[in-house]
C-alpha positions in Angstrom: -14.0 16.4 -62.1 -15.7 13.2 -61.0 -13.7 9.9 -60.6 -15.6 8.6 -63.6 -14.4 11.5 -65.8 -10.9 11.3 -64.5 -10.4 7.6 -65.3 -12.2 8.0 -68.7 -9.7 10.8 -69.5 -6.8 8.6 -68.4 -8.0 5.7 -70.6 -8.8 7.7 -73.8 -10.1 5.7 -76.8 -9.3 2.0 -77.0 -7.2 2.4 -80.1 -4.7 4.9 -78.5 -2.8 2.3 -76.4 -3.2 -0.2 -79.2 -1.6 2.1 -81.7 1.3 3.1 -79.3 1.9 -0.6 -78.6 2.0 -1.6 -82.2 4.3 1.2 -83.2 6.6 0.4 -80.3 6.8 -3.3 -81.3 7.4 -2.6 -84.9 10.1 0.0 -84.1 11.8 -2.4 -81.8 11.7 -5.1 -84.4 13.3 -2.9 -87.0 16.0 -1.7 -84.7 16.7 -5.2 -83.5 17.0 -6.5 -87.0 19.6 -3.9 -87.8 21.6 -4.7 -84.7 21.6 -8.5 -85.4 22.7 -7.9 -89.0 25.6 -5.7 -87.8 26.7 -8.5 -85.5 26.7 -10.9 -88.4 23.3 -12.7 -88.1 21.9 -13.9 -91.5 18.4 -12.8 -92.0 16.0 -15.1 -90.1 18.8 -17.7 -89.8 17.0 -19.6 -87.0 13.4 -20.0 -85.8 13.0 -17.4 -83.1 15.7 -15.0 -84.5 12.9 -12.5 -85.2 11.9 -12.6 -81.6 15.5 -12.1 -80.6 15.5 -9.0 -82.8 12.3 -7.8 -81.2 13.6 -8.1 -77.6 17.0 -6.6 -78.4 15.1 -3.7 -79.9 12.9 -3.2 -76.9 15.9 -3.3 -74.6 17.7 -0.7 -76.7 14.6 1.5 -76.8 14.4 1.2 -73.0 18.0 2.5 -72.7 17.2 5.4 -75.1 14.0 6.3 -73.2 15.9 6.2 -69.9 18.7 8.5 -71.2 16.2 10.7 -73.0 13.5 10.6 -70.4 13.2 14.4 -70.4 12.4 14.4 -74.1 9.8 11.6 -73.6 8.0 13.7 -71.0 8.3 17.1 -72.7 8.3 16.6 -76.5 4.9 16.9 -78.2 3.2 13.6 -78.8 3.4 14.1 -82.6 7.2 14.3 -82.4 7.4 11.2 -80.3 5.2 9.3 -82.8 7.2 10.6 -85.7 10.5 9.6 -84.2 9.2 6.1 -83.6 7.5 5.8 -87.0 10.8 5.7 -88.9 12.1 2.4 -87.4 8.5 1.2 -87.3 8.1 1.5 -91.0 11.4 -0.4 -91.5 10.3 -3.0 -89.1 7.0 -3.4 -90.9 8.8 -4.0 -94.2 11.0 -6.6 -92.6 8.1 -8.3 -91.0 6.1 -8.4 -94.2 9.0 -10.0 -96.0 9.4 -12.5 -93.2 5.7 -13.3 -93.2 5.8 -13.9 -96.9 8.2 -16.8 -96.4 6.1 -18.5 -93.6 5.4 -22.1 -94.0 2.3 -23.9 -92.8 3.7 -24.7 -89.4 4.6 -21.0 -88.7 1.2 -19.8 -89.8 -0.4 -22.3 -87.4 1.9 -21.2 -84.6 1.2 -17.5 -85.0 -2.4 -18.1 -85.7 -2.6 -19.8 -82.3 -0.9 -16.8 -80.7 -3.5 -14.5 -82.3 -6.3 -16.7 -80.9 -4.6 -16.6 -77.5 -4.3 -12.8 -77.7 -8.1 -12.6 -78.5 -8.8 -14.7 -75.4 -6.6 -12.8 -73.0 -6.6 -9.2 -74.3 -9.6 -7.8 -72.3 -7.8 -7.1 -69.0 -5.4 -4.8 -70.9 -8.3 -2.5 -71.9 -9.9 -2.0 -68.4 -8.6 0.4 -65.8 -5.7 -1.1 -63.8 -7.0 -1.9 -60.3 -4.5 -4.1 -58.4 -2.7 -2.7 -55.4 0.7 -2.6 -57.0 -0.6 -1.0 -60.2 -2.3 1.8 -58.2 0.7 2.2 -55.9 3.7 2.2 -58.3 3.6 -0.1 -61.4 1.3 2.4 -63.2 1.0 5.2 -60.7 4.7 6.2 -61.0 4.3 6.9 -64.7 1.8 9.6 -63.9 3.9 10.9 -61.0 6.8 11.4 -63.5 4.6 13.1 -66.0 3.2 15.4 -63.3 6.6 16.5 -61.9 8.2 16.7 -65.4 11.0 14.3 -64.8 11.9 10.7 -63.7 13.7 12.0 -60.6 13.4 9.8 -57.5 10.7 10.9 -55.2 11.5 10.5 -51.5 7.9 9.6 -50.5 7.7 6.6 -52.9 10.8 4.4 -52.6 9.7 2.3 -55.6 10.7 5.3 -57.7 14.3 4.5 -56.8 14.2 1.0 -58.2 15.9 0.3 -61.6 12.6 -0.7 -63.2 13.8 -0.8 -66.9 10.3 -1.6 -68.2 8.9 1.6 -66.6 10.7 3.7 -69.2 9.0 1.8 -72.0 5.7 2.3 -70.2 6.4 6.0 -69.6 6.6 6.5 -73.4 3.4 4.4 -73.9 1.4 6.1 -71.1 2.4 9.5 -72.6 0.9 8.5 -75.9 -1.6 5.8 -75.1 -2.9 6.3 -71.6 -3.3 4.2 -68.5 -4.0 1.0 -70.4 -0.6 0.8 -72.1 1.4 -0.9 -69.3 -1.0 -3.8 -69.1 -1.0 -4.1 -72.9 2.8 -4.2 -72.9 2.9 -7.0 -70.3 0.3 -8.9 -72.3 2.6 -8.5 -75.4 5.6 -9.9 -73.4 3.6 -13.0 -72.4 2.4 -13.5 -75.9 6.0 -13.4 -77.1 7.2 -15.8 -74.5 4.8 -18.6 -75.2 5.7 -19.3 -78.9 9.4 -18.5 -78.2 9.5 -21.2 -75.6 8.0 -23.6 -78.1 10.5 -22.7 -80.8 13.5 -23.1 -78.4 12.2 -26.5 -77.3 11.4 -27.7 -80.8 14.8 -29.2 -81.4 13.9 -31.9 -78.8 10.8 -33.0 -80.8 7.4 -31.5 -81.6 5.5 -33.5 -79.1 8.0 -32.6 -76.3 7.9 -28.9 -77.2 4.1 -28.9 -77.3 3.5 -30.6 -73.9 6.1 -28.5 -72.1 4.9 -25.3 -73.6 1.4 -26.2 -72.5 2.7 -26.9 -69.0 4.0 -23.3 -68.9 1.0 -21.7 -70.4 -1.5 -23.5 -68.2 0.4 -22.9 -65.0 -1.7 -21.0 -62.5 1.2 -18.6 -62.1 1.3 -17.8 -65.9 -2.4 -17.2 -66.2 -2.5 -15.1 -63.0 0.3 -12.8 -64.0 -1.0 -12.3 -67.5 -3.7 -10.0 -66.3 -1.8 -7.4 -64.3 1.4 -5.2 -64.6 4.3 -7.3 -63.3 7.9 -6.9 -64.4 8.9 -10.6 -64.3 7.9 -11.3 -67.9 10.6 -8.8 -69.0 13.2 -10.8 -67.1 11.9 -14.0 -68.8 12.2 -12.4 -72.2 15.8 -11.4 -71.6 16.6 -14.9 -70.4 15.0 -16.4 -73.6 16.9 -13.9 -75.6 20.2 -15.0 -74.1 19.4 -18.6 -74.9 18.4 -17.7 -78.5 21.6 -15.7 -78.9 23.6 -18.9 -78.1 21.8 -20.7 -80.9 22.2 -17.9 -83.4 25.8 -16.9 -82.7 27.3 -20.2 -81.6 30.9 -20.2 -82.9 31.2 -16.4 -83.1 32.5 -15.5 -79.7 32.5 -11.7 -79.8 28.9 -11.2 -80.8 27.8 -14.0 -78.5 29.6 -12.4 -75.6 28.2 -9.0 -76.3 24.6 -10.1 -76.7 24.4 -12.5 -73.8 26.1 -9.9 -71.6 23.7 -7.3 -72.8 20.7 -9.4 -72.0 22.1 -10.4 -68.6 22.5 -6.7 -67.9 19.0 -5.9 -69.0 17.6 -8.7 -66.9 19.3 -7.1 -63.9 18.0 -3.7 -65.0 14.4 -4.8 -64.6 14.8 -5.2 -60.9 17.2 -6.6 -58.3 15.7 -10.1 -58.5 16.5 -10.1 -62.2 20.1 -10.6 -61.0 19.2 -14.3 -60.7 18.6 -14.5 -64.5 21.8 -12.6 -65.0 23.7 -15.3 -63.1 21.9 -18.0 -65.1 23.0 -16.4 -68.4 26.6 -16.0 -67.1 26.7 -19.7 -66.4 25.2 -20.5 -69.8 27.9 -18.5 -71.4 30.6 -20.3 -69.4 28.9 -23.6 -70.5 29.4 -22.6 -74.1 33.1 -21.7 -73.5 33.7 -25.0 -71.7 31.8 -27.1 -74.2 33.6 -25.5 -77.2 36.9 -25.7 -75.3 37.8 -22.1 -75.9 41.4 -21.3 -74.8 41.7 -19.6 -71.5 43.1 -16.4 -73.0 40.2 -16.1 -75.5 37.7 -17.0 -72.9 39.1 -14.3 -70.6 38.6 -11.7 -73.4 35.2 -13.0 -74.1 34.2 -12.7 -70.4 35.5 -9.1 -70.4 33.2 -8.3 -73.3 30.3 -10.0 -71.6 30.8 -8.0 -68.4 31.3 -4.7 -70.4 28.0 -5.3 -72.3 26.2 -6.2 -69.1 27.4 -3.1 -67.3 26.6 -0.9 -70.3 23.0 -2.2 -70.1 22.4 -2.0 -66.4 24.3 1.1 -65.3 22.0 3.7 -66.9 19.1 2.4 -64.8 21.0 2.1 -61.5 22.8 5.4 -62.0 19.5 7.3 -61.4 19.0 6.1 -57.8 22.8 6.4 -57.2 22.8 10.1 -58.1 19.6 10.8 -56.1 20.3 8.8 -52.9 24.0 7.8 -53.0 22.8 4.1 -53.2 22.2 2.4 -56.5 20.0 -0.3 -54.8 18.0 2.1 -52.6 16.5 1.4 -50.2 18.3 -1.9 -49.9 21.8 -1.6 -48.5 21.0 1.7 -46.8 22.0 0.3 -43.4 25.5 -0.3 -44.6 25.9 3.3 -45.8 24.4 4.9 -42.7 22.7 2.7 -40.0 21.3 5.8 -38.3 19.7 7.3 -41.4 15.9 7.2 -42.0 16.7 5.2 -45.2 18.0 2.4 -43.0 14.6 2.1 -41.4 12.9 2.2 -44.8 15.2 -0.7 -45.8 14.0 -2.7 -42.8 10.4 -2.1 -43.7 10.8 -3.2 -47.3 12.9 -6.2 -46.4 10.1 -7.3 -44.2 7.7 -6.7 -47.1 9.6 -9.3 -49.1 10.5 -11.9 -46.5 8.1 -11.8 -43.5 5.0 -13.2 -45.3 6.3 -15.3 -48.2 7.7 -18.8 -48.4 9.5 -20.9 -45.9 12.3 -19.9 -43.4 15.4 -21.8 -42.5 17.8 -24.1 -44.3 15.0 -26.5 -45.0 13.5 -24.1 -47.5 16.3 -24.8 -49.9 15.3 -28.4 -50.1 11.5 -28.1 -50.1 10.4 -24.8 -51.6 10.6 -26.1 -55.2 7.9 -28.5 -54.2 5.8 -26.4 -51.8 5.6 -23.5 -54.4 3.6 -25.9 -56.6 0.5 -25.9 -54.5 0.7 -23.8 -51.2 -0.6 -20.4 -52.4 -1.4 -19.2 -48.9 2.3 -19.0 -48.0 3.3 -17.3 -51.2 1.8 -14.3 -52.9 -1.4 -15.9 -54.0 0.1 -17.7 -56.9 1.4 -21.3 -57.4 3.4 -22.9 -60.2 1.5 -26.1 -60.4 2.6 -29.7 -60.0 4.2 -29.7 -63.4 7.1 -27.6 -62.1 8.5 -30.1 -59.6 7.6 -33.0 -61.8 9.6 -31.5 -64.8 12.5 -30.7 -62.5 12.6 -34.2 -61.1 12.2 -35.9 -64.6 14.9 -33.6 -66.1 17.4 -34.3 -63.3 16.8 -38.0 -63.5 17.1 -38.1 -67.3 20.4 -36.2 -67.2 21.8 -38.4 -64.4 20.8 -41.5 -66.4 22.5 -40.1 -69.6 25.6 -38.7 -67.8 27.7 -41.8 -68.4 27.6 -41.1 -72.1 29.3 -37.7 -71.9 32.5 -38.4 -70.1 34.6 -35.3 -70.0 32.4 -33.2 -72.3 29.5 -33.7 -69.9 31.3 -31.6 -67.3 30.6 -28.5 -69.4 26.9 -28.9 -68.8 27.5 -28.5 -65.1 27.9 -24.8 -65.8 24.3 -24.7 -67.2 23.0 -26.7 -64.2 24.8 -24.3 -61.9 22.9 -21.4 -63.5 19.6 -22.9 -62.6 20.8 -23.8 -59.1 22.0 -20.2 -58.5 18.7 -18.8 -59.7 16.8 -21.0 -57.3 19.1 -20.1 -54.4 18.9 -16.4 -55.2 15.1 -16.7 -55.0 15.3 -18.6 -51.7 17.4 -16.0 -49.9 15.8 -12.9 -51.3 12.0 -12.9 -51.5 10.2 -16.2 -51.9 7.3 -14.8 -53.9 6.0 -17.2 -56.5 5.9 -14.6 -59.3 9.6 -14.0 -58.8 10.4 -17.5 -59.8 8.5 -17.2 -63.2 11.7 -16.8 -65.3 13.1 -20.0 -63.8 10.3 -21.9 -65.5 12.3 -21.8 -68.8 15.5 -23.4 -67.4 13.3 -26.1 -65.9 11.5 -26.6 -69.2 14.8 -26.8 -71.0 16.2 -29.2 -68.4 13.2 -31.5 -68.9 13.1 -31.3 -72.7 16.9 -31.9 -73.1 16.9 -34.7 -70.6 13.9 -36.4 -72.2 15.7 -36.5 -75.6 18.2 -39.0 -74.0 15.6 -41.4 -72.8 14.2 -44.3 -74.8 11.0 -43.5 -76.7 8.8 -45.5 -74.4 10.2 -43.8 -71.3 10.0 -40.4 -73.0 6.3 -40.9 -73.8 5.5 -42.0 -70.3 7.3 -39.0 -68.8 5.4 -36.6 -71.1 2.2 -38.3 -70.0 3.1 -37.7 -66.4 3.9 -34.0 -67.1 0.6 -33.6 -69.0 -1.3 -35.2 -66.1 0.4 -32.9 -63.6 -0.5 -29.9 -65.7 -4.2 -30.9 -65.9 -4.2 -31.7 -62.2 -2.9 -28.2 -61.4 -5.1 -26.4 -64.0 -7.3 -23.7 -62.3 -10.3 -22.9 -64.5 -11.0 -19.8 -62.4 -7.8 -18.2 -63.5 -8.9 -18.4 -67.1 -12.5 -17.5 -66.3 -11.2 -14.1 -65.3 -10.5 -13.3 -68.9 -14.2 -14.1 -69.7 -15.3 -11.9 -66.9 -13.0 -9.1 -68.2 -14.7 -9.3 -71.6 -18.1 -9.2 -70.0 -17.2 -6.2 -68.0 -15.6 -4.3 -70.8 -18.6 -2.1 -71.6 -18.8 -0.9 -68.0 -15.0 -0.5 -67.8 -15.0 1.8 -70.8 -18.2 3.7 -70.2 -18.4 3.8 -66.4 -14.9 3.2 -65.2 -15.5 4.4 -61.7 -18.2 1.8 -61.2 -15.9 -0.8 -62.6 -13.2 0.2 -60.1 -15.6 0.0 -57.2 -16.4 -3.6 -58.3 -12.9 -4.8 -59.3 -11.1 -3.2 -56.4 -13.6 -4.8 -53.9 -13.3 -1.7 -51.8 -15.9 0.8 -52.9 -15.2 3.1 -49.9 -11.9 4.2 -51.2 -13.3 4.9 -54.7 -16.1 6.9 -53.0 -13.5 9.0 -51.2 -11.6 9.6 -54.5 -14.8 10.7 -56.2 -15.5 13.1 -53.3 -12.0 14.6 -53.5 -12.3 15.1 -57.3 -15.7 16.9 -56.9 -15.0 19.1 -53.9 -11.4 19.8 -53.1 -9.6 22.8 -54.7 -7.6 22.0 -57.8 -4.4 23.1 -56.2 -4.8 21.0 -53.1 -2.1 18.6 -52.0 -3.2 15.3 -50.4 -1.2 12.9 -48.2 -2.1 9.2 -48.1 -1.4 7.6 -44.7 -1.6 3.8 -44.3 -2.5 3.5 -47.9 -0.4 4.1 -51.1 -2.8 3.8 -54.0 -2.3 7.1 -55.7 -3.0 6.3 -59.3 -6.5 7.7 -59.4 -6.1 10.4 -56.8 -7.6 13.5 -58.4 -5.2 15.9 -56.7 -1.5 16.1 -56.2 -0.6 13.2 -53.9 2.2 12.2 -51.6 2.6 9.2 -49.4 3.1 9.5 -45.6 3.1 6.1 -44.1 5.9 6.0 -41.6 8.9 3.8 -42.5 7.5 2.9 -45.9 9.2 6.1 -47.1 11.5 8.6 -45.5 10.1 11.9 -46.7 7.5 12.2 -43.9 7.2 10.9 -40.3 10.2 8.6 -40.5 10.9 8.4 -37.7 7.5 9.2 -36.2 7.7 12.7 -34.6 7.8 12.8 -30.8 4.9 15.3 -30.4 1.8 16.5 -32.2 3.5 19.8 -32.8 6.3 18.2 -34.7 3.9 16.2 -36.8 2.0 19.3 -37.6 5.3 21.0 -38.6 6.1 18.3 -41.1 2.7 18.7 -42.7 3.1 22.4 -43.0 6.7 22.2 -44.4 5.5 19.6 -46.9 2.7 21.8 -48.1 0.1 19.2 -47.3 -3.5 20.5 -47.4 -5.4 17.3 -46.7 -4.8 13.9 -45.2 -6.4 10.7 -46.2 -5.9 8.2 -43.4 -7.2 4.6 -42.9 -8.3 3.8 -39.4 -8.9 0.5 -37.7 -6.2 -1.6 -39.3 -4.9 -2.4 -42.8 -6.9 -2.3 -45.9 -8.2 -5.8 -46.9 -6.8 -5.0 -50.4 -3.2 -4.5 -49.0 -1.2 -7.6 -50.0 1.7 -6.6 -47.8 0.5 -5.8 -44.3 3.4 -5.3 -41.8 2.6 -5.6 -38.1 6.1 -4.8 -36.9 5.4 -1.1 -37.1 2.0 -1.1 -35.5 3.3 0.8 -32.4 4.7 3.6 -34.5 1.6 3.8 -36.7 -0.5 4.1 -33.5 1.7 6.8 -32.2 1.2 8.9 -35.4 -2.6 8.3 -35.3 -2.6 9.6 -31.7 -0.8 12.7 -32.8 -3.4 13.3 -35.5 -6.2 12.8 -32.9 -4.6 15.4 -30.6 -4.3 17.8 -33.6 -8.0 17.3 -34.2 -8.7 18.3 -30.6 -6.6 21.4 -31.0 -8.4 22.2 -34.3 -5.1 22.1 -36.2 -6.8 19.4 -38.3 -10.5 19.4 -39.2 -12.5 16.3 -40.0 -14.3 16.4 -43.4 -17.2 14.0 -43.5 -17.3 11.9 -46.7 -20.4 9.8 -47.4 -19.7 6.1 -48.0 -16.0 6.3 -47.2 -16.0 3.6 -44.5 -12.8 3.5 -42.5 -11.2 6.2 -44.6 -11.0 9.6 -43.1 -10.4 12.9 -44.8 -8.7 15.6 -42.6 -8.0 19.2 -43.6 -4.8 20.8 -42.4 -5.6 24.2 -40.8 -2.9 26.9 -41.3 
């Protein structure tokens, strides 16, 4: 099978991921509506309550797919579609009744969302090509389907992360193919934009419009829209927690259960989602303090909040706990056993997150919120734009100016402010990647909008003009041009996906190697990738063998060529794909700290080549990639 045939089969017809995506959203909406009604929410009581139902339903389905992952992988596709069709039909009926009651403003809002979807949809229907997508964000779904379970695989530590959205993607990939994950992320972004507008609308239409545009036109938002990242799921759960406060204010038990549930689901997305969980906890305390809930009642409410959060997060952290003894694997491995290979893997991945991103030292706490607006070279290629620090400064000033009006009640709002501060500090001390701070955009937007509401009209209009100017100053047309280029390349991406991958990946040598493997290697061959980890389009069974990136192979590096050969034989490896002469230019996370160990492994392979334990297989057009056959 050629690479072109492989990717075409993984994509399927364009309507397959679209159908799976639509059914998932409608089923989630139906389930969420039932949940909110059980908790006492009147039908469509507030603008945005429908989106609250949608996200609650998606979260519940993620839990179901996590606990029923075996069924998702092994049941026939028709059964999976049929099971989802029941709540989807109910959701369709509820949505139709809701749409029948739309006013002019709602039709304009959702019409704008549809136009935005038309502009930005193309990247969701081309083969995923980014490094992370080919390494784990999409690749792991196919690894799970291949092995018949979602068990943690020792050669890819990303499989041990909580990764709540991956279980939604697993269902979608099973039914809709390789394009589904991007389509799901696109849907999350399209949900977030109008929801932010609706949550800010209480502060005035003009304010909501300007600040929502500031979010939409941020270089970070446009950049993340095109690839599979998990931060939009954290943002949605943060928005859901804020919406739950609006809908269930005054009903303490359902408020505690829902905000706790969304806090737990934010943490279940990934470890950095814990920042959003802290923000929601502080928001919940803000409500308790503002409403002057008695301490005893507040204590019971917090207990329900914590119970709901644990119920949401535990299923996703239980999987790595049972597999490795560490729910946060590989992080924290050094505390469990400093001498274990997992501890070395933790060092490697800690360096991935901290060595190349952001600023170091105590000064980063005071300057990163400004630097992240424009210094893309020290972050992960993304920036937030000047509107982010401008809105933060305006919001802080406005609240300081208005604080004298609040007296004692104003102290309650310090809890909400503490949530934003904790989120920011969490980001500073973990991994200062710009995309990790995306969910903090909403607290900053809310801070600015609520602060502007206290200012005189003339001051407010001037502040909005400054925010709009900062947004336009930071606007990067090339980010949005990528959507145009995606539409232009759509015919090639669907009809000749291998050629598209060669162009989009900007490393045709690797694609040439994959094509050769698909055409010539035996179907039962097992291939090891060394110094690369893009296994999504590998036409044969694939494992990763980069030392210290994972612990299954060569961690630590063997002391002799014989030991290295023994690991290859025990692992059942038939072929090795190794990159020589330095890191791939496509690798966004090069780590030089392990160059010595990598060189040692390379020398072992060279010695095995001399002894004819490995054989060099020439591959035309493969550049610095080498294909080696293991001789038994």
